[in-house]
VOVEXBA-617613 format. One record per residue (C-alpha): x, y, z; residue in three letters. Coordinates in steps of 0.2 Angstrom, whole numbers, plus 5000, padded with zeros to 4 digits. Each point is the difference from the previous one (the first is absolute). Last residue first. Example, Ala and Ser with C-alpha at 12.3 -4.5 7.8 and 13.67 -1.06 7.14 Angstrom:
# VOVEXBA-617613
506849955036Ser;499449835003Ala;
END
This chain:
# VOVEXBA-617613
506449825064Unk;498650104994Unk;499150015017Unk;498150024995Unk;499050145006Unk;498549955009Unk;498449964992Unk;500149825001Unk;500449995018Unk;498550135003Unk;498949884991Unk;500649855010Unk;499850095016Unk;498350064995Unk;499449834994Unk;500649925018Unk;499150135009Unk;498549974989Unk;500149815002Unk;499950035019Unk;498750115001Unk;498949894989Unk;500449845012Unk;499650115016Unk;498350064992Unk;499549844995Unk;500349915016Unk;499350145009Unk;498349994989Unk;500049815002Unk;500250025020Unk;498650134999Unk;498849894990Unk;500149855013Unk;500749845003Unk;501650004988Unk;500549834995Unk;499750024981Unk;500750185002Unk;501649915005Unk;500149864988Unk;499550124984Unk;501350155005Unk;501749974991Unk;499149914986Unk;498750134998Unk;501250145000Unk;501149934987Unk;499150084985Unk;500150175008Unk;501950005001Unk;500249944983Unk;498850134995Unk;501050145010Unk;501749944992Unk;499350004983Unk;499350175002Unk;501750065007Unk;500949934985Unk;498750094987Unk;500250165010Unk;502049994999Unk;499949964981Unk;498950144996Unk;501050115010Unk;501649944990Unk;499250034984Unk;499350175005Unk;501850055003Unk;500050115016Unk;499950185005Unk;500350085017Unk;501649915003Unk;501250144998Unk;500749934986Unk;498249994991Unk;499650185007Unk;501750064991Unk;499649914983Unk;498350075000Unk;500650185004Unk;501249974985Unk;498649944989Unk;499050165005Unk;501550124998Unk;500149924981Unk;498250034998Unk;500050185003Unk;501650024991Unk;499249924984Unk;498450115003Unk;501150155001Unk;501049954984Unk;498449984991Unk;499350165006Unk;501550084995Unk;500249924984Unk;498050044996Unk;500450185005Unk;501650024988Unk;498949914986Unk;498750135002Unk;501150154998Unk;501950015004Unk;501249885005Unk;501450085012Unk;499849875013Unk;501649914995Unk;500349825006Unk;499449924983Unk;498849845001Unk;500649824997Unk;498749965011Unk;500249915017Unk;498749845001Unk;498750015013Unk;499849835008Unk;498249975005Unk;500049895016Unk;499650175009Unk;498049954999Unk;499750125013Unk;500950144991Unk;499249954985Unk;498350025007Unk;499049914985Unk;498850084989Unk;499249854992Unk;498650034985Unk;500849864990Unk;500750124987Unk;500750105015Unk;500949845005Unk;500949984984Unk;500450204999Unk;500649985017Unk;501249854996Unk;500650094985Unk;500550165009Unk;500849905014Unk;501149894990Unk;500149835010Unk;501449915006Unk;499249895013Unk;500750005017Unk;501049855008Unk;499549915015Unk;499349844993Unk;499850064981Unk;499950154990Unk;499550024982Unk;501350084988Unk;499650124987Unk;498250025004Unk;498350024991Unk;498449965012Unk;499549844994Unk;498849925013Unk;501649915007Unk;500850185002Unk;498450085008Unk;500149855013Unk;501950035003Unk;499550195003Unk;498749955013Unk;498150015000Unk;
END
Protein backbone atom coordinates (compact mmCIF):
# COMPACT_ATOMS: atom_id res chain seq x y z
CA UNK A 1 0.00 0.00 0.00
CA UNK A 2 1.41 3.41 -0.90
CA UNK A 3 0.92 6.81 0.64
CA UNK A 4 -1.00 7.87 -2.47
CA UNK A 5 -3.43 5.00 -1.96
CA UNK A 6 -3.87 5.93 1.70
CA UNK A 7 -4.62 9.54 0.73
CA UNK A 8 -7.21 8.32 -1.80
CA UNK A 9 -8.75 6.20 0.98
CA UNK A 10 -9.16 9.28 3.16
CA UNK A 11 -5.92 9.73 5.09
CA UNK A 12 -5.83 13.38 6.17
CA UNK A 13 -3.29 15.52 4.32
CA UNK A 14 -2.68 19.19 3.80
CA UNK A 15 -1.86 18.84 0.10
CA UNK A 16 -2.05 15.59 -1.88
CA UNK A 17 0.96 14.88 -4.06
CA UNK A 18 0.93 14.20 -7.75
CA UNK A 19 3.26 12.94 -10.43
CA UNK A 20 6.71 13.47 -8.95
CA UNK A 21 5.45 15.63 -6.07
CA UNK A 22 5.38 14.43 -2.48
CA UNK A 23 2.21 14.67 -0.44
CA UNK A 24 2.30 17.20 2.41
CA UNK A 25 1.12 15.13 5.36
CA UNK A 26 1.17 15.76 9.09
CA UNK A 27 2.98 12.68 10.33
CA UNK A 28 1.24 12.44 13.72
CA UNK A 29 -2.23 12.72 12.15
CA UNK A 30 -1.32 10.23 9.42
CA UNK A 31 0.11 7.71 11.87
CA UNK A 32 -2.99 8.02 14.06
CA UNK A 33 -5.22 7.47 10.99
CA UNK A 34 -3.17 4.42 9.99
CA UNK A 35 -3.16 3.02 13.54
CA UNK A 36 -6.97 3.16 13.63
CA UNK A 37 -6.87 0.84 10.61
CA UNK A 38 -4.32 -1.51 12.12
CA UNK A 39 -1.55 -0.37 9.77
CA UNK A 40 1.93 0.23 11.14
CA UNK A 41 3.96 1.59 8.20
CA UNK A 42 7.71 1.63 8.01
CA UNK A 43 7.87 5.41 7.72
CA UNK A 44 11.51 5.30 6.65
CA UNK A 45 10.49 3.09 3.71
CA UNK A 46 7.37 5.10 2.89
CA UNK A 47 9.51 8.24 2.71
CA UNK A 48 6.95 10.15 0.65
CA UNK A 49 5.58 11.41 3.98
CA UNK A 50 6.77 15.00 4.36
CA UNK A 51 7.47 15.95 7.95
CA UNK A 52 6.76 19.64 8.59
CA UNK A 53 9.12 21.68 10.75
CA UNK A 54 7.17 22.67 13.84
CA UNK A 55 7.48 26.11 15.36
CA UNK A 56 9.18 24.78 18.50
CA UNK A 57 11.59 26.70 20.74
CA UNK A 58 15.26 26.04 20.08
CA UNK A 59 16.36 25.85 23.70
CA UNK A 60 16.71 22.52 25.42
CA UNK A 61 16.22 23.96 28.91
CA UNK A 62 12.66 22.63 29.12
CA UNK A 63 12.04 20.74 32.31
CA UNK A 64 9.86 17.83 33.28
CA UNK A 65 7.72 15.66 31.06
CA UNK A 66 7.08 18.43 28.51
CA UNK A 67 10.85 18.79 28.07
CA UNK A 68 11.19 15.07 27.43
CA UNK A 69 8.31 15.20 24.94
CA UNK A 70 9.92 18.14 23.20
CA UNK A 71 13.30 16.38 23.01
CA UNK A 72 11.71 13.19 21.68
CA UNK A 73 9.69 15.17 19.16
CA UNK A 74 12.74 17.10 18.06
CA UNK A 75 14.83 13.92 17.73
CA UNK A 76 12.07 12.32 15.68
CA UNK A 77 11.78 15.39 13.45
CA UNK A 78 15.56 15.47 12.93
CA UNK A 79 15.60 11.75 12.16
CA UNK A 80 12.99 12.14 9.42
CA UNK A 81 14.62 15.31 8.09
CA UNK A 82 17.85 13.31 7.73
CA UNK A 83 15.96 10.45 6.07
CA UNK A 84 14.36 12.94 3.66
CA UNK A 85 17.77 14.42 2.81
CA UNK A 86 19.17 10.94 2.26
CA UNK A 87 16.26 10.23 -0.09
CA UNK A 88 16.99 13.43 -2.04
CA UNK A 89 20.68 12.52 -2.25
CA UNK A 90 19.89 8.99 -3.46
CA UNK A 91 17.47 10.40 -6.06
CA UNK A 92 20.13 12.84 -7.33
CA UNK A 93 22.67 9.98 -7.40
CA UNK A 94 20.31 7.97 -9.60
CA UNK A 95 19.57 5.32 -6.96
CA UNK A 96 15.90 6.32 -6.61
CA UNK A 97 13.39 7.14 -9.30
CA UNK A 98 9.99 8.77 -9.29
CA UNK A 99 7.41 5.97 -9.21
CA UNK A 100 5.28 7.57 -11.95
CA UNK A 101 8.26 7.68 -14.32
CA UNK A 102 9.08 4.03 -13.62
CA UNK A 103 5.45 3.01 -14.19
CA UNK A 104 5.42 4.87 -17.51
CA UNK A 105 8.71 3.29 -18.62
CA UNK A 106 7.51 -0.21 -17.70
CA UNK A 107 4.19 0.34 -19.49
CA UNK A 108 6.05 1.56 -22.60
CA UNK A 109 8.37 -1.47 -22.47
CA UNK A 110 5.41 -3.86 -22.12
CA UNK A 111 3.69 -2.21 -25.09
CA UNK A 112 6.86 -2.53 -27.19
CA UNK A 113 7.24 -6.21 -26.25
CA UNK A 114 3.58 -6.93 -26.97
CA UNK A 115 3.78 -5.25 -30.38
CA UNK A 116 6.89 -7.26 -31.27
CA UNK A 117 5.29 -10.54 -30.17
CA UNK A 118 2.12 -9.78 -32.14
CA UNK A 119 4.25 -9.22 -35.26
CA UNK A 120 6.01 -12.57 -34.88
CA UNK A 121 3.41 -14.72 -36.72
CA UNK A 122 3.38 -12.39 -39.74
CA UNK A 123 7.17 -12.37 -39.87
CA UNK A 124 7.43 -16.16 -39.75
CA UNK A 125 4.27 -17.60 -41.33
CA UNK A 126 5.59 -18.15 -44.86
CA UNK A 127 8.99 -19.46 -43.77
CA UNK A 128 7.44 -21.84 -41.22
CA UNK A 129 4.94 -23.12 -43.77
CA UNK A 130 7.80 -23.89 -46.14
CA UNK A 131 9.94 -25.54 -43.45
CA UNK A 132 10.48 -29.22 -44.08
CA UNK A 133 11.08 -30.50 -40.53
CA UNK A 134 10.78 -29.78 -36.82
CA UNK A 135 14.40 -28.63 -36.38
CA UNK A 136 14.10 -26.13 -39.21
CA UNK A 137 10.93 -24.69 -37.59
CA UNK A 138 12.67 -24.54 -34.22
CA UNK A 139 15.69 -22.76 -35.73
CA UNK A 140 13.49 -20.25 -37.60
CA UNK A 141 11.59 -19.45 -34.40
CA UNK A 142 14.76 -19.20 -32.30
CA UNK A 143 16.49 -16.92 -34.84
CA UNK A 144 13.48 -14.61 -35.17
CA UNK A 145 12.95 -14.43 -31.39
CA UNK A 146 16.66 -13.67 -30.87
CA UNK A 147 16.54 -10.92 -33.52
CA UNK A 148 13.40 -9.47 -31.91
CA UNK A 149 14.92 -9.55 -28.39
CA UNK A 150 18.12 -7.86 -29.59
CA UNK A 151 16.04 -5.10 -31.21
CA UNK A 152 13.90 -4.69 -28.06
CA UNK A 153 17.01 -4.56 -25.89
CA UNK A 154 18.55 -1.86 -28.09
CA UNK A 155 15.27 0.12 -28.09
CA UNK A 156 14.92 -0.09 -24.29
CA UNK A 157 18.57 0.84 -23.75
CA UNK A 158 18.16 3.84 -26.05
CA UNK A 159 14.96 4.87 -24.22
CA UNK A 160 16.65 4.62 -20.79
CA UNK A 161 19.70 6.68 -21.77
CA UNK A 162 19.84 10.22 -20.37
CA UNK A 163 18.53 12.68 -22.88
CA UNK A 164 20.55 15.65 -24.09
CA UNK A 165 18.66 18.77 -22.91
CA UNK A 166 19.71 20.79 -25.98
